[in-house]
N, CA, C, O and the ligand as a Tripos MOL2 file, in Angstrom:
@<TRIPOS>MOLECULE
protein
  261   259    66     0     0
PROTEIN
NO_CHARGES

@<TRIPOS>ATOM
      1 N          15.5560   20.7050   -8.8800 N.3       1 MET1
      2 CA         14.9500   21.0810   -7.5950 C.3       1 MET1
      3 C          14.6330   19.8140   -6.7930 C.2       1 MET1
      4 O          13.4900   19.3590   -6.7580 O.2       1 MET1
      5 N          15.6380   19.2670   -6.1650 N.am      2 ALA2
      6 CA         15.4340   18.0390   -5.4040 C.3       2 ALA2
      7 C          15.0240   18.3730   -3.9810 C.2       2 ALA2
      8 O          15.5710   19.2620   -3.3280 O.2       2 ALA2
      9 N          14.0730   17.6440   -3.5540 N.am      3 LYS3
     10 CA         13.5920   17.8650   -2.1950 C.3       3 LYS3
     11 C          13.9380   16.6410   -1.3500 C.2       3 LYS3
     12 O          13.6480   15.5060   -1.7290 O.2       3 LYS3
     13 N          14.5490   16.8850   -0.2200 N.am      4 ARG4
     14 CA         14.9270   15.7770    0.6310 C.3       4 ARG4
     15 C          13.7610   15.4360    1.5650 C.2       4 ARG4
     16 O          13.2770   16.2730    2.3280 O.2       4 ARG4
     17 N          13.3510   14.2270    1.4760 N.am      5 VAL5
     18 CA         12.2190   13.8020    2.2900 C.3       5 VAL5
     19 C          12.7100   12.7640    3.2950 C.2       5 VAL5
     20 O          13.4260   11.8220    2.9550 O.2       5 VAL5
     21 N          12.3050   12.9700    4.5180 N.am      6 THR6
     22 CA         12.6780   12.0210    5.5490 C.3       6 THR6
     23 C          11.8520   10.7540    5.3890 C.2       6 THR6
     24 O          10.6220   10.7800    5.3540 O.2       6 THR6
     25 N          12.5680    9.6570    5.2930 N.am      7 LYS7
     26 CA         11.8640    8.3930    5.1140 C.3       7 LYS7
     27 C          11.4090    7.8680    6.4770 C.2       7 LYS7
     28 O          12.2110    7.6220    7.3770 O.2       7 LYS7
     29 N          10.1400    7.7140    6.5860 N.am      8 GLY8
     30 CA          9.5930    7.2270    7.8440 C.3       8 GLY8
     31 C           8.8590    5.9250    7.6420 C.2       8 GLY8
     32 O           8.9940    5.2680    6.6090 O.2       8 GLY8
     33 N           8.1090    5.5750    8.6060 N.am      9 PHE9
     34 CA          7.3530    4.3170    8.5310 C.3       9 PHE9
     35 C           6.3170    4.3680    7.4150 C.2       9 PHE9
     36 O           6.0830    3.3790    6.7210 O.2       9 PHE9
     37 N           5.7150    5.5130    7.2570 N.am     10 ALA10
     38 CA          4.6650    5.6730    6.2490 C.3      10 ALA10
     39 C           5.1800    5.4060    4.8450 C.2      10 ALA10
     40 O           4.5160    4.7420    4.0480 O.2      10 ALA10
     41 N           6.3690    5.9270    4.5430 N.am     11 SER11
     42 CA          6.8930    5.7300    3.1970 C.3      11 SER11
     43 C           7.3080    4.2820    2.9720 C.2      11 SER11
     44 O           7.2530    3.7800    1.8490 O.2      11 SER11
     45 N           7.7150    3.6260    4.0240 N.am     12 LYS12
     46 CA          8.0600    2.2080    3.8990 C.3      12 LYS12
     47 C           6.8300    1.3790    3.5490 C.2      12 LYS12
     48 O           6.8780    0.4770    2.7130 O.2      12 LYS12
     49 N           5.7450    1.7100    4.2050 N.am     13 THR13
     50 CA          4.4900    1.0150    3.9460 C.3      13 THR13
     51 C           4.0260    1.2690    2.5260 C.2      13 THR13
     52 O           3.5360    0.3760    1.8350 O.2      13 THR13
     53 N           4.1910    2.4920    2.1220 N.am     14 GLU14
     54 CA          3.7800    2.8870    0.7880 C.3      14 GLU14
     55 C           4.5680    2.1150   -0.2670 C.2      14 GLU14
     56 O           4.0180    1.6590   -1.2700 O.2      14 GLU14
     57 N           5.8510    1.9840   -0.0190 N.am     15 ARG15
     58 CA          6.6870    1.2620   -0.9650 C.3      15 ARG15
     59 C           6.2830   -0.2060   -1.0490 C.2      15 ARG15
     60 O           6.2590   -0.7930   -2.1300 O.2      15 ARG15
     61 N           5.9760   -0.7720    0.0690 N.am     16 ALA16
     62 CA          5.5770   -2.1760    0.0880 C.3      16 ALA16
     63 C           4.3020   -2.3840   -0.7160 C.2      16 ALA16
     64 O           4.1480   -3.3840   -1.4170 O.2      16 ALA16
     65 N           3.4110   -1.4420   -0.6030 N.am     17 LEU17
     66 CA          2.1650   -1.5230   -1.3640 C.3      17 LEU17
     67 C           2.4230   -1.3650   -2.8560 C.2      17 LEU17
     68 O           1.8370   -2.0610   -3.6850 O.2      17 LEU17
     69 N           3.2970   -0.4510   -3.1700 N.am     18 MET18
     70 CA          3.5810   -0.1760   -4.5710 C.3      18 MET18
     71 C           4.2700   -1.3520   -5.2470 C.2      18 MET18
     72 O           4.0150   -1.6380   -6.4160 O.2      18 MET18
     73 N           5.1260   -2.0200   -4.5240 N.am     19 ASP19
     74 CA          5.8390   -3.1490   -5.1120 C.3      19 ASP19
     75 C           4.9090   -4.2890   -5.4900 C.2      19 ASP19
     76 O           5.2090   -5.0970   -6.3690 O.2      19 ASP19
     77 N           3.7870   -4.3340   -4.8160 N.am     20 LYS20
     78 CA          2.7970   -5.3610   -5.1450 C.3      20 LYS20
     79 C           2.1290   -5.0920   -6.4850 C.2      20 LYS20
     80 O           1.5480   -5.9840   -7.1030 O.2      20 LYS20
     81 N           2.2270   -3.8460   -6.9140 N.am     21 LEU21
     82 CA          1.5540   -3.4600   -8.1510 C.3      21 LEU21
     83 C           2.5000   -3.4760   -9.3520 C.2      21 LEU21
     84 O           2.2890   -2.7630  -10.3330 O.2      21 LEU21
     85 N           3.5120   -4.2750   -9.2630 N.am     22 LYS22
     86 CA          4.5010   -4.2530  -10.3330 C.3      22 LYS22
     87 C           3.9410   -4.7250  -11.6640 C.2      22 LYS22
     88 O           4.3340   -4.2340  -12.7220 O.2      22 LYS22
     89 N           3.0430   -5.6580  -11.6070 N.am     23 LYS23
     90 CA          2.4410   -6.1240  -12.8600 C.3      23 LYS23
     91 C           0.9880   -5.7380  -12.9040 C.2      23 LYS23
     92 O           0.2640   -5.8350  -11.9130 O.2      23 LYS23
     93 N           0.5820   -5.3040  -14.0570 N.am     24 CYS24
     94 CA         -0.8050   -4.9000  -14.2170 C.3      24 CYS24
     95 C          -1.6720   -6.1500  -14.3900 C.2      24 CYS24
     96 O          -1.3650   -7.0050  -15.2210 O.2      24 CYS24
     97 N          -2.7420   -6.2600  -13.6180 N.am     25 PRO25
     98 CA         -3.6160   -7.4330  -13.7410 C.3      25 PRO25
     99 C          -4.4470   -7.4120  -15.0130 C.2      25 PRO25
    100 O          -5.0090   -8.4340  -15.4050 O.2      25 PRO25
    101 N          -4.5270   -6.2840  -15.6440 N.am     26 ILE26
    102 CA         -5.3620   -6.1610  -16.8460 C.3      26 ILE26
    103 C          -4.6020   -6.5590  -18.1100 C.2      26 ILE26
    104 O          -5.0550   -7.4030  -18.8830 O.2      26 ILE26
    105 N          -3.4320   -5.9320  -18.3060 N.am     27 CYS27
    106 CA         -2.6880   -6.2260  -19.5290 C.3      27 CYS27
    107 C          -1.4980   -7.1490  -19.2810 C.2      27 CYS27
    108 O          -0.8370   -7.5870  -20.2220 O.2      27 CYS27
    109 N          -1.2260   -7.4430  -17.9960 N.am     28 ASP28
    110 CA         -0.1310   -8.3270  -17.6270 C.3      28 ASP28
    111 C           1.2400   -7.7940  -18.0490 C.2      28 ASP28
    112 O           2.1790   -8.5540  -18.2900 O.2      28 ASP28
    113 N           1.3220   -6.4930  -18.1290 N.am     29 GLU29
    114 CA          2.5930   -5.8490  -18.4570 C.3      29 GLU29
    115 C           3.1870   -5.2750  -17.1790 C.2      29 GLU29
    116 O           2.4680   -4.9760  -16.2250 O.2      29 GLU29
    117 N           4.4850   -5.1280  -17.1710 N.am     30 ASP30
    118 CA          5.1270   -4.4970  -16.0250 C.3      30 ASP30
    119 C           4.7010   -3.0430  -15.9180 C.2      30 ASP30
    120 O           4.6040   -2.3230  -16.9120 O.2      30 ASP30
    121 N           4.4510   -2.6370  -14.6900 N.am     31 ILE31
    122 CA          4.0660   -1.2560  -14.4660 C.3      31 ILE31
    123 C           5.3230   -0.4440  -14.1830 C.2      31 ILE31
    124 O           6.1080   -0.7650  -13.2910 O.2      31 ILE31
    125 N           5.4860    0.5820  -14.9400 N.am     32 VAL32
    126 CA          6.6520    1.4440  -14.7940 C.3      32 VAL32
    127 C           6.2190    2.7320  -14.1160 C.2      32 VAL32
    128 O           5.2230    3.3530  -14.4870 O.2      32 VAL32
    129 N           6.9890    3.1080  -13.1210 N.am     33 ARG33
    130 CA          6.6720    4.3600  -12.4410 C.3      33 ARG33
    131 C           7.4590    5.4910  -13.0900 C.2      33 ARG33
    132 O           8.6840    5.4370  -13.1900 O.2      33 ARG33
    133 N           6.7570    6.4820  -13.5160 N.am     34 VAL34
    134 CA          7.3760    7.5910  -14.2340 C.3      34 VAL34
    135 C           7.0860    8.8850  -13.4950 C.2      34 VAL34
    136 O           5.9650    9.1410  -13.0560 O.2      34 VAL34
    137 N           8.1260    9.6860  -13.3720 N.am     35 LYS35
    138 CA          7.9480   10.9860  -12.7450 C.3      35 LYS35
    139 C           7.3970   11.9480  -13.7750 C.2      35 LYS35
    140 O           7.9590   12.1250  -14.8550 O.2      35 LYS35
    141 N           6.3050   12.5520  -13.4240 N.am     36 HIS36
    142 CA          5.6270   13.4410  -14.3520 C.3      36 HIS36
    143 C           5.5380   14.8120  -13.7110 C.2      36 HIS36
    144 O           4.9210   14.9780  -12.6590 O.2      36 HIS36
    145 N           6.1480   15.7790  -14.3400 N.am     37 ILE37
    146 CA          6.1310   17.1160  -13.7640 C.3      37 ILE37
    147 C           5.1640   18.0020  -14.5370 C.2      37 ILE37
    148 O           5.2860   18.2180  -15.7430 O.2      37 ILE37
    149 N           4.2210   18.4880  -13.7930 N.am     38 LYS38
    150 CA          3.1880   19.3200  -14.3880 C.3      38 LYS38
    151 C           3.4900   20.7780  -14.0450 C.2      38 LYS38
    152 O           3.7210   21.1200  -12.8860 O.2      38 LYS38
    153 N           3.4850   21.6020  -15.0390 N.am     39 THR39
    154 CA          3.7190   23.0110  -14.7730 C.3      39 THR39
    155 C           2.4210   23.7700  -14.9460 C.2      39 THR39
    156 O           1.6770   23.5890  -15.9100 O.2      39 THR39
    157 N           2.1900   24.6060  -13.9950 N.am     40 SER40
    158 CA          1.0240   25.4660  -14.1270 C.3      40 SER40
    159 C           1.4450   26.8850  -13.7840 C.2      40 SER40
    160 O           2.1070   27.1150  -12.7720 O.2      40 SER40
    161 N           1.0770   27.7980  -14.5950 N.am     41 SER41
    162 CA          1.4930   29.1720  -14.3310 C.3      41 SER41
    163 C           0.2990   30.0300  -13.9520 C.2      41 SER41
    164 O          -0.7680   29.9870  -14.5650 O.2      41 SER41
    165 N           0.5320   30.7920  -12.9340 N.am     42 THR42
    166 CA         -0.4670   31.7770  -12.5380 C.3      42 THR42
    167 C           0.0300   33.1360  -13.0320 C.2      42 THR42
    168 O           1.0410   33.2030  -13.7310 O.2      42 THR42
    169 N          -0.6370   34.1750  -12.6920 N.am     43 GLU43
    170 CA         -0.2890   35.4990  -13.2030 C.3      43 GLU43
    171 C           1.1640   35.8900  -13.0040 C.2      43 GLU43
    172 O           1.7950   36.4450  -13.9040 O.2      43 GLU43
    173 N           1.6930   35.6000  -11.8240 N.am     44 ASN44
    174 CA          3.0730   36.0330  -11.5870 C.3      44 ASN44
    175 C           4.0180   34.9460  -11.1090 C.2      44 ASN44
    176 O           5.1310   35.2460  -10.6770 O.2      44 ASN44
    177 N           3.6040   33.7070  -11.1750 N.am     45 SER45
    178 CA          4.5320   32.6560  -10.7630 C.3      45 SER45
    179 C           4.2820   31.3530  -11.4980 C.2      45 SER45
    180 O           3.2060   31.1140  -12.0460 O.2      45 SER45
    181 N           5.3020   30.5290  -11.4920 N.am     46 MET46
    182 CA          5.1940   29.2090  -12.0970 C.3      46 MET46
    183 C           5.1750   28.1760  -10.9810 C.2      46 MET46
    184 O           5.9150   28.2760  -10.0030 O.2      46 MET46
    185 N           4.3270   27.2000  -11.1490 N.am     47 LYS47
    186 CA          4.2370   26.1780  -10.1200 C.3      47 LYS47
    187 C           4.5300   24.8180  -10.7440 C.2      47 LYS47
    188 O           4.0270   24.4830  -11.8160 O.2      47 LYS47
    189 N           5.3550   24.0470  -10.0440 N.am     48 PHE48
    190 CA          5.6840   22.7270  -10.5260 C.3      48 PHE48
    191 C           5.0900   21.6740   -9.5960 C.2      48 PHE48
    192 O           5.3430   21.6720   -8.3920 O.2      48 PHE48
    193 N           4.3290   20.8170  -10.1550 N.am     49 THR49
    194 CA          3.7630   19.7440   -9.3610 C.3      49 THR49
    195 C           4.3590   18.4340   -9.8400 C.2      49 THR49
    196 O           4.2590   18.0750  -11.0130 O.2      49 THR49
    197 N           4.9750   17.7350   -8.9120 N.am     50 GLU50
    198 CA          5.6270   16.4900   -9.2750 C.3      50 GLU50
    199 C           4.7300   15.3120   -8.9230 C.2      50 GLU50
    200 O           4.2670   15.1700   -7.7910 O.2      50 GLU50
    201 N           4.5060   14.4910   -9.9070 N.am     51 ASN51
    202 CA          3.6520   13.3360   -9.7050 C.3      51 ASN51
    203 C           4.3780   12.0850  -10.1510 C.2      51 ASN51
    204 O           5.1250   12.1060  -11.1290 O.2      51 ASN51
    205 N           4.1630   11.0150   -9.4470 N.am     52 VAL52
    206 CA          4.6800    9.7400   -9.9290 C.3      52 VAL52
    207 C           3.4870    8.9670  -10.4710 C.2      52 VAL52
    208 O           2.5440    8.6560   -9.7440 O.2      52 VAL52
    209 N           3.5490    8.6690  -11.7380 N.am     53 ILE53
    210 CA          2.4340    7.9620  -12.3430 C.3      53 ILE53
    211 C           2.8720    6.5690  -12.7490 C.2      53 ILE53
    212 O           4.0420    6.3370  -13.0530 O.2      53 ILE53
    213 N           1.9510    5.6710  -12.7510 N.am     54 LYS54
    214 CA          2.2450    4.2930  -13.1300 C.3      54 LYS54
    215 C           1.7940    4.0740  -14.5630 C.2      54 LYS54
    216 O           0.6480    4.3320  -14.9300 O.2      54 LYS54
    217 N           2.7250    3.5960  -15.3450 N.am     55 VAL55
    218 CA          2.4310    3.4320  -16.7600 C.3      55 VAL55
    219 C           2.5220    1.9590  -17.1420 C.2      55 VAL55
    220 O           3.5050    1.2860  -16.8320 O.2      55 VAL55
    221 N           1.5080    1.4770  -17.8040 N.am     56 CYS56
    222 CA          1.5330    0.1480  -18.3960 C.3      56 CYS56
    223 C           0.8240    0.2370  -19.7420 C.2      56 CYS56
    224 O           0.4840    1.3290  -20.1970 O.2      56 CYS56
    225 N           0.6050   -0.8840  -20.3650 N.am     57 LYS57
    226 CA         -0.0130   -0.8800  -21.6960 C.3      57 LYS57
    227 C          -1.3670   -0.1590  -21.7140 C.2      57 LYS57
    228 O          -1.7290    0.4840  -22.6990 O.2      57 LYS57
    229 N          -2.0990   -0.2790  -20.6110 N.am     58 CYS58
    230 CA         -3.4480    0.2950  -20.5440 C.3      58 CYS58
    231 C          -3.4720    1.8060  -20.7370 C.2      58 CYS58
    232 O          -4.3600    2.3360  -21.4040 O.2      58 CYS58
    233 N          -2.4820    2.5090  -20.1450 N.am     59 ASN59
    234 CA         -2.5450    3.9590  -20.2300 C.3      59 ASN59
    235 C          -1.3640    4.5720  -20.9670 C.2      59 ASN59
    236 O          -1.2330    5.7940  -21.0390 O.2      59 ASN59
    237 N          -0.5160    3.7260  -21.5070 N.am     60 LYS60
    238 CA          0.6680    4.2110  -22.2110 C.3      60 LYS60
    239 C           0.3050    5.2120  -23.3080 C.2      60 LYS60
    240 O           0.9180    6.2730  -23.4190 O.2      60 LYS60
    241 N          -0.6650    4.8730  -24.0910 N.am     61 SER61
    242 CA         -1.0140    5.7180  -25.2330 C.3      61 SER61
    243 C          -1.5770    7.0690  -24.7920 C.2      61 SER61
    244 O          -1.4710    8.0630  -25.5090 O.2      61 SER61
    245 N          -2.1750    7.0870  -23.6010 N.am     62 GLU62
    246 CA         -2.7090    8.3610  -23.1210 C.3      62 GLU62
    247 C          -1.5970    9.2750  -22.6320 C.2      62 GLU62
    248 O          -1.6560   10.4960  -22.7840 O.2      62 GLU62
    249 N          -0.5800    8.6520  -22.0390 N.am     63 ILE63
    250 CA          0.4790    9.4460  -21.4210 C.3      63 ILE63
    251 C           1.5220    9.8840  -22.4300 C.2      63 ILE63
    252 O           1.9410   11.0410  -22.4420 O.2      63 ILE63
    253 N           1.9400    8.9520  -23.2770 N.am     64 TYR64
    254 CA          2.9330    9.3300  -24.3010 C.3      64 TYR64
    255 C           2.2180    9.6500  -25.6000 C.2      64 TYR64
    256 O           2.0630    8.7970  -26.4740 O.2      64 TYR64
    257 N           1.8030   10.8530  -25.7050 N.am     65 LYS65
    258 CA          1.0750   11.2450  -26.9030 C.3      65 LYS65
    259 C           2.0500   11.6790  -27.9760 C.2      65 LYS65
    260 O           1.6350   12.0510  -29.0740 O.2      65 LYS65
    261 ZN         -2.3370   -2.4360  -17.7950 Zn       66 ZN66
@<TRIPOS>BOND
     1     1     2 1
     2     2     3 1
     3     3     4 2
     4     3     5 am
     5     5     6 1
     6     6     7 1
     7     7     8 2
     8     7     9 am
     9     9    10 1
    10    10    11 1
    11    11    12 2
    12    11    13 am
    13    13    14 1
    14    14    15 1
    15    15    16 2
    16    15    17 am
    17    17    18 1
    18    18    19 1
    19    19    20 2
    20    19    21 am
    21    21    22 1
    22    22    23 1
    23    23    24 2
    24    23    25 am
    25    25    26 1
    26    26    27 1
    27    27    28 2
    28    27    29 am
    29    29    30 1
    30    30    31 1
    31    31    32 2
    32    31    33 am
    33    33    34 1
    34    34    35 1
    35    35    36 2
    36    35    37 am
    37    37    38 1
    38    38    39 1
    39    39    40 2
    40    39    41 am
    41    41    42 1
    42    42    43 1
    43    43    44 2
    44    43    45 am
    45    45    46 1
    46    46    47 1
    47    47    48 2
    48    47    49 am
    49    49    50 1
    50    50    51 1
    51    51    52 2
    52    51    53 am
    53    53    54 1
    54    54    55 1
    55    55    56 2
    56    55    57 am
    57    57    58 1
    58    58    59 1
    59    59    60 2
    60    59    61 am
    61    61    62 1
    62    62    63 1
    63    63    64 2
    64    63    65 am
    65    65    66 1
    66    66    67 1
    67    67    68 2
    68    67    69 am
    69    69    70 1
    70    70    71 1
    71    71    72 2
    72    71    73 am
    73    73    74 1
    74    74    75 1
    75    75    76 2
    76    75    77 am
    77    77    78 1
    78    78    79 1
    79    79    80 2
    80    79    81 am
    81    81    82 1
    82    82    83 1
    83    83    84 2
    84    83    85 am
    85    85    86 1
    86    86    87 1
    87    87    88 2
    88    87    89 am
    89    89    90 1
    90    90    91 1
    91    91    92 2
    92    91    93 am
    93    93    94 1
    94    94    95 1
    95    95    96 2
    96    95    97 am
    97    97    98 1
    98    98    99 1
    99    99   100 2
   100    99   101 am
   101   101   102 1
   102   102   103 1
   103   103   104 2
   104   103   105 am
   105   105   106 1
   106   106   107 1
   107   107   108 2
   108   107   109 am
   109   109   110 1
   110   110   111 1
   111   111   112 2
   112   111   113 am
   113   113   114 1
   114   114   115 1
   115   115   116 2
   116   115   117 am
   117   117   118 1
   118   118   119 1
   119   119   120 2
   120   119   121 am
   121   121   122 1
   122   122   123 1
   123   123   124 2
   124   123   125 am
   125   125   126 1
   126   126   127 1
   127   127   128 2
   128   127   129 am
   129   129   130 1
   130   130   131 1
   131   131   132 2
   132   131   133 am
   133   133   134 1
   134   134   135 1
   135   135   136 2
   136   135   137 am
   137   137   138 1
   138   138   139 1
   139   139   140 2
   140   139   141 am
   141   141   142 1
   142   142   143 1
   143   143   144 2
   144   143   145 am
   145   145   146 1
   146   146   147 1
   147   147   148 2
   148   147   149 am
   149   149   150 1
   150   150   151 1
   151   151   152 2
   152   151   153 am
   153   153   154 1
   154   154   155 1
   155   155   156 2
   156   155   157 am
   157   157   158 1
   158   158   159 1
   159   159   160 2
   160   159   161 am
   161   161   162 1
   162   162   163 1
   163   163   164 2
   164   163   165 am
   165   165   166 1
   166   166   167 1
   167   167   168 2
   168   167   169 am
   169   169   170 1
   170   170   171 1
   171   171   172 2
   172   171   173 am
   173   173   174 1
   174   174   175 1
   175   175   176 2
   176   175   177 am
   177   177   178 1
   178   178   179 1
   179   179   180 2
   180   179   181 am
   181   181   182 1
   182   182   183 1
   183   183   184 2
   184   183   185 am
   185   185   186 1
   186   186   187 1
   187   187   188 2
   188   187   189 am
   189   189   190 1
   190   190   191 1
   191   191   192 2
   192   191   193 am
   193   193   194 1
   194   194   195 1
   195   195   196 2
   196   195   197 am
   197   197   198 1
   198   198   199 1
   199   199   200 2
   200   199   201 am
   201   201   202 1
   202   202   203 1
   203   203   204 2
   204   203   205 am
   205   205   206 1
   206   206   207 1
   207   207   208 2
   208   207   209 am
   209   209   210 1
   210   210   211 1
   211   211   212 2
   212   211   213 am
   213   213   214 1
   214   214   215 1
   215   215   216 2
   216   215   217 am
   217   217   218 1
   218   218   219 1
   219   219   220 2
   220   219   221 am
   221   221   222 1
   222   222   223 1
   223   223   224 2
   224   223   225 am
   225   225   226 1
   226   226   227 1
   227   227   228 2
   228   227   229 am
   229   229   230 1
   230   230   231 1
   231   231   232 2
   232   231   233 am
   233   233   234 1
   234   234   235 1
   235   235   236 2
   236   235   237 am
   237   237   238 1
   238   238   239 1
   239   239   240 2
   240   239   241 am
   241   241   242 1
   242   242   243 1
   243   243   244 2
   244   243   245 am
   245   245   246 1
   246   246   247 1
   247   247   248 2
   248   247   249 am
   249   249   250 1
   250   250   251 1
   251   251   252 2
   252   251   253 am
   253   253   254 1
   254   254   255 1
   255   255   256 2
   256   255   257 am
   257   257   258 1
   258   258   259 1
   259   259   260 2
@<TRIPOS>SUBSTRUCTURE
     1 MET1         2 RESIDUE 1 A MET
     2 ALA2         6 RESIDUE 1 A ALA
     3 LYS3        10 RESIDUE 1 A LYS
     4 ARG4        14 RESIDUE 1 A ARG
     5 VAL5        18 RESIDUE 1 A VAL
     6 THR6        22 RESIDUE 1 A THR
     7 LYS7        26 RESIDUE 1 A LYS
     8 GLY8        30 RESIDUE 1 A GLY
     9 PHE9        34 RESIDUE 1 A PHE
    10 ALA10       38 RESIDUE 1 A ALA
    11 SER11       42 RESIDUE 1 A SER
    12 LYS12       46 RESIDUE 1 A LYS
    13 THR13       50 RESIDUE 1 A THR
    14 GLU14       54 RESIDUE 1 A GLU
    15 ARG15       58 RESIDUE 1 A ARG
    16 ALA16       62 RESIDUE 1 A ALA
    17 LEU17       66 RESIDUE 1 A LEU
    18 MET18       70 RESIDUE 1 A MET
    19 ASP19       74 RESIDUE 1 A ASP
    20 LYS20       78 RESIDUE 1 A LYS
    21 LEU21       82 RESIDUE 1 A LEU
    22 LYS22       86 RESIDUE 1 A LYS
    23 LYS23       90 RESIDUE 1 A LYS
    24 CYS24       94 RESIDUE 1 A CYS
    25 PRO25       98 RESIDUE 1 A PRO
    26 ILE26      102 RESIDUE 1 A ILE
    27 CYS27      106 RESIDUE 1 A CYS
    28 ASP28      110 RESIDUE 1 A ASP
    29 GLU29      114 RESIDUE 1 A GLU
    30 ASP30      118 RESIDUE 1 A ASP
    31 ILE31      122 RESIDUE 1 A ILE
    32 VAL32      126 RESIDUE 1 A VAL
    33 ARG33      130 RESIDUE 1 A ARG
    34 VAL34      134 RESIDUE 1 A VAL
    35 LYS35      138 RESIDUE 1 A LYS
    36 HIS36      142 RESIDUE 1 A HIS
    37 ILE37      146 RESIDUE 1 A ILE
    38 LYS38      150 RESIDUE 1 A LYS
    39 THR39      154 RESIDUE 1 A THR
    40 SER40      158 RESIDUE 1 A SER
    41 SER41      162 RESIDUE 1 A SER
    42 THR42      166 RESIDUE 1 A THR
    43 GLU43      170 RESIDUE 1 A GLU
    44 ASN44      174 RESIDUE 1 A ASN
    45 SER45      178 RESIDUE 1 A SER
    46 MET46      182 RESIDUE 1 A MET
    47 LYS47      186 RESIDUE 1 A LYS
    48 PHE48      190 RESIDUE 1 A PHE
    49 THR49      194 RESIDUE 1 A THR
    50 GLU50      198 RESIDUE 1 A GLU
    51 ASN51      202 RESIDUE 1 A ASN
    52 VAL52      206 RESIDUE 1 A VAL
    53 ILE53      210 RESIDUE 1 A ILE
    54 LYS54      214 RESIDUE 1 A LYS
    55 VAL55      218 RESIDUE 1 A VAL
    56 CYS56      222 RESIDUE 1 A CYS
    57 LYS57      226 RESIDUE 1 A LYS
    58 CYS58      230 RESIDUE 1 A CYS
    59 ASN59      234 RESIDUE 1 A ASN
    60 LYS60      238 RESIDUE 1 A LYS
    61 SER61      242 RESIDUE 1 A SER
    62 GLU62      246 RESIDUE 1 A GLU
    63 ILE63      250 RESIDUE 1 A ILE
    64 TYR64      254 RESIDUE 1 A TYR
    65 LYS65      258 RESIDUE 1 A LYS
    66 ZN66       261 GROUP 0 **** ****
C-alpha cells in the first residue's frame, strides 16, 4: 500500500533536519531509520499506521525484542 506524497518545501526541510541526526550523540552509533508498521484493529476494520522510527544502540533492544 504505497502512498504517493508530493514532495514540497516542508519535506525538504524535514530531510535536512533528519540528516543531522545520523549519529547518536549518546552512544555514537549510526542512527538507522526503520519503517515500523503498527496494526490496530477495531470491531470491523484493520488500521495500519506507518511510522518511521530511528534506531540506534540506545533503543535497539526495545525495538527488536
Ligand atoms: Zn544512541
